[in-house]
DRENKE-258490 format. One line per 2 residues: number of its first residue (from 1); their letters; for each residue x, y, z of C-alpha. Coordinates in steps of 0.1 Angstrom, whole numbers. Last residue first. Example, Ala and Ser with C-alpha at 12.3 -4.5 7.8 and 13.67 -1.06 7.14 Angstrom:
% DRENKE-258490
2	SA	137 -11 71 ~ 123 -45 78
% end
This chain:
% DRENKE-258490
547	XX	-403 494 -36 ~ -419 466 -14
545	XX	-455 470 -28 ~ -445 471 -65
543	XX	-422 440 -62 ~ -448 421 -42
541	XX	-475 428 -68 ~ -451 416 -95
539	XX	-445 384 -75 ~ -482 377 -71
537	XX	-490 384 -108 ~ -462 360 -118
535	XX	-476 333 -97 ~ -512 338 -109
533	XX	-499 337 -145 ~ -480 305 -139
531	XX	-513 289 -126 ~ -534 301 -156
529	XX	-509 287 -181 ~ -507 254 -163
527	XX	-545 252 -160 ~ -550 257 -197
525	XX	-523 232 -207 ~ -538 206 -183
523	XX	-572 213 -198 ~ -558 208 -233
521	XX	-543 175 -224 ~ -575 163 -206
519	XX	-600 172 -234 ~ -631 159 -216
517	XX	-629 187 -190 ~ -649 212 -211
515	XX	-643 244 -191 ~ -671 270 -189
513	XX	-679 262 -153 ~ -643 268 -143
511	XX	-646 305 -150 ~ -610 315 -142
509	XX	-604 343 -117 ~ -573 365 -116
507	XX	-571 368 -153 ~ -534 375 -163
505	XX	-526 342 -180 ~ -561 334 -192
503	XX	-568 368 -207 ~ -532 372 -220
501	XX	-533 338 -237 ~ -566 345 -255
499	XX	-553 380 -266 ~ -520 365 -279
497	XX	-538 337 -298 ~ -562 364 -311
495	XX	-533 383 -326 ~ -516 352 -340
493	XX	-548 340 -357 ~ -555 375 -371
491	XX	-519 377 -383 ~ -520 344 -401
489	XX	-555 349 -416 ~ -543 382 -431
487	XX	-512 366 -446 ~ -533 339 -462
485	XX	-537 302 -452 ~ -560 284 -476
483	XX	-531 262 -487 ~ -542 229 -473
481	XX	-524 233 -440 ~ -544 263 -431
479	XX	-576 244 -437 ~ -565 217 -413
477	XX	-556 244 -387 ~ -593 255 -386
475	XX	-602 290 -396 ~ -607 314 -367
473	XX	-636 317 -343 ~ -639 352 -328
471	XX	-627 362 -294 ~ -656 383 -281
469	XX	-667 357 -256 ~ -640 332 -245
467	XX	-644 295 -253 ~ -627 271 -229
465	XX	-622 235 -241 ~ -644 233 -272
463	XX	-643 260 -299 ~ -617 284 -284
461	XX	-593 258 -271 ~ -598 233 -299
459	XX	-592 259 -327 ~ -564 278 -310
457	XX	-541 248 -304 ~ -514 258 -329
455	XX	-515 295 -320 ~ -520 286 -283
453	XX	-485 272 -283 ~ -470 304 -298
451	XX	-490 325 -273 ~ -479 303 -244
449	XX	-442 309 -252 ~ -447 346 -256
447	XX	-466 350 -223 ~ -441 328 -205
445	XX	-413 351 -217 ~ -433 382 -208
443	XX	-439 369 -173 ~ -403 358 -168
441	XX	-390 393 -178 ~ -415 409 -154
439	XX	-405 385 -126 ~ -368 395 -130
437	XX	-378 427 -111 ~ -373 409 -78
435	XX	-335 406 -83 ~ -324 399 -47
433	XX	-351 373 -39 ~ -328 343 -42
431	XX	-317 354 -77 ~ -353 361 -89
429	XX	-363 330 -109 ~ -329 318 -118
427	XX	-315 311 -84 ~ -348 305 -66
425	XX	-358 278 -92 ~ -324 264 -101
423	XX	-317 254 -65 ~ -343 226 -69
421	XX	-314 205 -81 ~ -303 199 -45
419	XX	-336 181 -36 ~ -333 147 -54
417	XX	-296 148 -49 ~ -298 151 -11
415	XX	-291 185 4 ~ -256 198 8
413	XX	-256 218 -25 ~ -288 235 -15
411	XX	-272 250 16 ~ -241 261 -3
409	XX	-262 279 -29 ~ -280 297 -1
407	XX	-247 308 14 ~ -234 320 -19
405	XX	-266 341 -24 ~ -262 354 12
403	XX	-226 364 6 ~ -234 383 -26
401	XX	-263 401 -9 ~ -244 410 23
399	XX	-215 423 2 ~ -239 445 -18
397	XX	-256 458 13 ~ -225 467 33
395	XX	-241 485 62 ~ -213 477 86
393	XX	-235 458 110 ~ -251 439 81
391	XX	-218 430 65 ~ -205 415 98
389	XX	-237 398 105 ~ -236 382 71
387	XX	-200 371 77 ~ -208 356 110
385	XX	-238 337 95 ~ -215 324 67
383	XX	-189 312 91 ~ -215 295 113
381	XX	-230 278 82 ~ -195 264 74
379	XX	-189 251 109 ~ -224 235 111
377	XX	-219 217 78 ~ -186 202 89
375	XX	-156 213 68 ~ -150 195 36
373	XX	-123 170 35 ~ -139 147 8
371	XX	-108 146 -14 ~ -81 166 4
369	XX	-49 148 -5 ~ -60 144 -41
367	XX	-59 181 -44 ~ -21 180 -45
365	XX	-20 159 -77 ~ -46 180 -94
363	XX	-26 211 -86 ~ 6 197 -100
361	XX	-11 185 -132 ~ -27 219 -136
359	XX	6 237 -135 ~ 6 269 -115
357	XX	-22 295 -112 ~ -54 294 -132
355	XX	-76 266 -118 ~ -106 257 -139
353	XX	-141 263 -124 ~ -164 242 -102
351	XX	-150 250 -69 ~ -120 227 -70
349	XX	-93 244 -50 ~ -74 272 -67
347	XX	-36 271 -64 ~ -8 255 -44
345	XX	-21 267 -11 ~ -52 246 -17
343	XX	-33 214 -10 ~ -32 218 27
341	XX	2 204 39 ~ 0 224 71
339	XX	-34 210 80 ~ -58 237 92
337	XX	-73 244 58 ~ -105 224 60
335	XX	-124 232 29 ~ -153 257 29
333	XX	-132 285 13 ~ -152 318 12
331	XX	-152 337 -21 ~ -138 373 -23
329	XX	-138 404 -45 ~ -175 415 -44
327	XX	-174 405 -8 ~ -158 438 3
325	XX	-138 431 34 ~ -134 441 70
323	XX	-122 414 93 ~ -126 420 131
321	XX	-160 404 133 ~ -147 374 116
319	XX	-127 363 146 ~ -110 333 130
317	XX	-118 296 135 ~ -122 291 97
315	XX	-118 324 78 ~ -103 310 46
313	XX	-103 334 15 ~ -104 326 -22
311	XX	-98 358 -42 ~ -123 360 -70
309	XX	-113 350 -105 ~ -139 324 -113
307	XX	-168 346 -102 ~ -155 375 -123
305	XX	-147 405 -101 ~ -170 436 -104
303	XX	-170 464 -130 ~ -204 450 -141
301	XX	-198 450 -178 ~ -160 449 -179
299	XX	-158 419 -155 ~ -126 424 -135
297	XX	-102 396 -126 ~ -77 398 -155
295	XX	-78 436 -153 ~ -63 436 -118
293	XX	-76 468 -103 ~ -85 457 -68
291	XX	-58 473 -47 ~ -61 466 -10
289	XX	-77 491 14 ~ -109 470 16
287	XX	-89 442 33 ~ -90 460 66
285	XX	-78 439 95 ~ -93 455 127
283	XX	-72 458 158 ~ -73 435 188
281	XX	-74 403 167 ~ -67 375 192
279	XX	-84 347 174 ~ -66 338 142
277	XX	-75 302 133 ~ -73 304 95
275	XX	-66 336 76 ~ -55 318 44
273	XX	-56 341 14 ~ -57 325 -20
271	XX	-54 340 -55 ~ -31 367 -42
269	XX	-39 403 -32 ~ -25 434 -50
267	XX	-18 456 -20 ~ -27 493 -20
265	XX	-28 493 18 ~ -29 458 31
263	XX	-20 464 68 ~ -20 441 98
261	XX	-17 457 132 ~ -5 442 165
259	XX	-6 463 197 ~ -30 441 216
257	XX	-8 411 206 ~ -10 388 176
255	XX	-3 351 170 ~ -4 335 135
253	XX	-24 303 132 ~ -27 305 94
251	XX	-13 335 77 ~ -6 319 44
249	XX	-6 344 14 ~ -9 324 -18
247	XX	-3 327 -55 ~ 5 361 -69
245	XX	15 384 -41 ~ 20 420 -51
243	XX	31 447 -27 ~ 19 482 -23
241	XX	20 480 15 ~ 22 445 28
239	XX	26 454 65 ~ 27 432 96
237	XX	29 454 127 ~ 36 453 164
235	XX	43 421 182 ~ 38 396 153
233	XX	42 359 160 ~ 45 332 134
231	XX	24 300 131 ~ 19 305 94
229	XX	39 331 76 ~ 42 316 41
227	XX	43 340 12 ~ 37 319 -19
225	XX	46 322 -56 ~ 55 352 -77
223	XX	61 375 -47 ~ 67 411 -57
221	XX	76 436 -30 ~ 65 473 -29
219	XX	69 474 9 ~ 70 442 29
217	XX	74 454 65 ~ 76 429 93
215	XX	77 446 127 ~ 85 429 161
213	XX	87 395 145 ~ 89 359 158
211	XX	92 330 135 ~ 72 297 132
209	XX	71 299 94 ~ 88 327 75
207	XX	90 312 40 ~ 92 332 8
205	XX	83 309 -20 ~ 98 313 -55
203	XX	106 342 -78 ~ 107 366 -49
201	XX	113 402 -59 ~ 123 428 -33
199	XX	112 464 -36 ~ 117 471 1
197	XX	119 443 26 ~ 122 455 62
195	XX	125 433 93 ~ 123 459 120
193	XX	138 454 154 ~ 143 422 172
191	XX	137 394 147 ~ 135 358 157
189	XX	139 328 135 ~ 120 295 132
187	XX	118 298 94 ~ 136 326 75
185	XX	138 307 42 ~ 140 323 7
183	XX	132 298 -20 ~ 148 304 -54
181	XX	156 333 -76 ~ 156 359 -48
179	XX	160 394 -63 ~ 171 423 -40
177	XX	156 458 -41 ~ 168 465 -5
175	XX	155 499 5 ~ 174 506 37
173	XX	153 513 68 ~ 166 483 88
171	XX	178 457 63 ~ 169 429 88
169	XX	166 437 125 ~ 190 444 154
167	XX	191 411 173 ~ 185 390 143
165	XX	185 354 157 ~ 186 326 132
163	XX	167 293 132 ~ 165 291 94
161	XX	182 319 75 ~ 186 298 43
159	XX	189 313 9 ~ 180 288 -19
157	XX	198 291 -52 ~ 209 323 -69
155	XX	205 354 -48 ~ 208 387 -67
153	XX	217 417 -47 ~ 205 453 -47
151	XX	209 455 -9 ~ 211 426 14
149	XX	214 440 49 ~ 218 424 83
147	XX	220 448 112 ~ 238 440 144
145	XX	240 411 169 ~ 234 385 142
143	XX	232 349 156 ~ 236 320 132
141	XX	216 288 133 ~ 211 289 95
139	XX	233 312 74 ~ 233 293 41
137	XX	240 312 9 ~ 233 293 -23
135	XX	250 317 -47 ~ 254 354 -40
133	XX	254 379 -69 ~ 264 412 -52
131	XX	252 448 -55 ~ 256 455 -18
129	XX	260 429 9 ~ 262 442 45
127	XX	265 421 77 ~ 269 446 105
125	XX	289 436 136 ~ 291 408 162
123	XX	284 377 141 ~ 277 348 165
121	XX	283 312 156 ~ 262 281 159
119	XX	271 267 125 ~ 259 271 89
117	XX	278 302 78 ~ 278 302 40
115	XX	275 275 14 ~ 282 266 -22
113	XX	298 232 -21 ~ 333 224 -32
111	XX	346 189 -32 ~ 379 184 -13
109	XX	369 149 -6 ~ 365 157 31
107	XX	342 186 24 ~ 352 221 13
105	XX	326 249 19 ~ 320 278 -4
103	XX	308 313 -4 ~ 309 322 -41
101	XX	306 360 -46 ~ 297 366 -82
99	XX	311 396 -100 ~ 294 430 -101
97	XX	314 443 -72 ~ 347 439 -92
95	XX	374 431 -67 ~ 364 395 -67
93	XX	358 371 -39 ~ 363 335 -29
91	XX	353 328 7 ~ 362 296 26
89	XX	343 272 47 ~ 346 246 74
87	XX	335 261 107 ~ 338 230 129
85	XX	372 223 114 ~ 386 254 130
83	XX	419 264 113 ~ 443 279 138
81	XX	471 255 129 ~ 468 267 93
79	XX	482 301 103 ~ 498 318 73
77	XX	474 304 47 ~ 446 307 73
75	XX	452 344 76 ~ 456 351 39
73	XX	422 335 30 ~ 403 353 57
71	XX	420 387 53 ~ 429 396 88
69	XX	417 420 114 ~ 434 417 148
67	XX	435 385 166 ~ 422 365 195
65	XX	386 380 196 ~ 385 374 159
63	XX	375 397 130 ~ 373 382 95
61	XX	374 405 65 ~ 358 405 31
59	XX	378 429 11 ~ 367 465 6
57	XX	344 478 -21 ~ 314 467 -3
55	XX	312 434 15 ~ 321 437 52
53	XX	315 404 69 ~ 322 404 106
51	XX	328 371 125 ~ 331 362 161
49	XX	355 332 161 ~ 358 306 188
47	XX	390 287 182 ~ 389 250 184
45	XX	407 234 213 ~ 440 218 204
43	XX	441 182 215 ~ 468 174 241
41	XX	487 142 234 ~ 490 120 265
39	XX	518 97 277 ~ 543 113 254
37	XX	551 142 277 ~ 577 162 258
35	XX	613 171 267 ~ 626 137 254
33	XX	609 143 220 ~ 638 160 202
31	XX	663 136 217 ~ 647 107 198
29	XX	659 121 165 ~ 694 127 177
27	XX	697 92 191 ~ 687 77 158
25	XX	714 97 140 ~ 740 84 165
23	XX	730 48 159 ~ 734 52 122
21	XX	769 67 125 ~ 780 37 146
19	XX	767 14 119 ~ 789 31 94
17	XX	819 27 117 ~ 819 -11 111
15	XX	806 -36 136 ~ 815 -48 170
13	XX	806 -16 188 ~ 775 -14 166
11	XX	760 -45 182 ~ 757 -28 216
9	XX	743 4 201 ~ 716 -15 181
7	XX	707 -34 212 ~ 705 -2 233
5	XX	685 16 206 ~ 660 -13 206
3	XX	657 -12 243 ~ 651 25 242
1	X	621 20 218
% end
């Protein structure tokens, strides 16, 4: 550069004065950089900012260790050289607290994207949003040294607190009553202090997967989809008091301590509850304290849950002895639910009845992942045996009965096809032995059916096959068909058919010497009637003895 100036200066002495002026101007420009080291340009280190957001009726402020409080927008308008490109965002706000707060980021094309803090930064003071409409907030990887509160807000779009550290809890003891229109993510985060949700409404999933909690309180909350807490750790309490979860509660693989408690007081339970692989349960989990008043699930006649509307519950690899439940409200899941993408969490699995929650097409699509993924037979029977022992030790007779019936049906369903259909006999005969009085109904039903059949076979039975003394011979059926059948004959024939059937059906000993075995079909009918009668008498005697 200096060689160029020298040549220009040398030639300018032979030229006009205008060239001399040009040379002088070039020398002035160069003189400004003579005092600087041009061999190396120092890069300005980014400024580390500890941020505080105060969102009430006051402006949103930014606090920095280098500066006093400044309005965010105003400060960077006056000091653009301090702008930290690694924290690329701006905040647009309104003085009206009901207006929307758009927390935005500008990319290289100057295109706005709704965002919030999404870098490894530390917020040293309270974060408090009150009565605000926040769009697509993203706080992932942030550290909050003080309390974070979202009170009476509406969150539009997904809210992301993934991989955050809450060193002083979330919402504290403040009732929040915030509405989350989309997915709320608190995955892989840690909470020191209480994480308190009071009166919140979640229109999509609430995700708290692989997170660590001291206390998680969900009080009077409404979750319209899933609450996912799998693989999380709870040091003290997990409380769903008076909350309503519609679709799924996922507590698979959660870790508990000796001081951990899980509460379901007055909770409206979801369609599916996944309590898979929970071993260290020091304190009993009592599901009987939940609220079972959902009219869509109750059978008006029995005041118990309809079979197709029971809560599906997974207890695979869980300490069942520490689970207290009333089995009138539950049905055991026998599908492997260990995989994180288990399809059943999207709605009812295929148990022979139509799924109710969510879109049926979506459920069918998800179920395809698990075709044939039933748990091993021994694992399922072990779960049923543990449940039965649980109910027996607690004196829950009705729960024991319902669980045992379900267990017997499962056993039959796993037999070969030529044997599995036999379940209809114990199921409908006396409900696997739990409705022994049904035998009286069956006995009268058989008696009625055999009486009608005997009415048409009365002539042959009483004249040839097996005559019974004192039962008079009635007109032949051929005579009846030719118009000789009067009302008196009809009632006499019906009465003696009933008497004949009753004698054979309830007679303990049949005089085989009086049977004419040449009429094979009639003999088979007679023996069938006699055999069924003996069976009914045996079950009726057992009912009377065991009462």
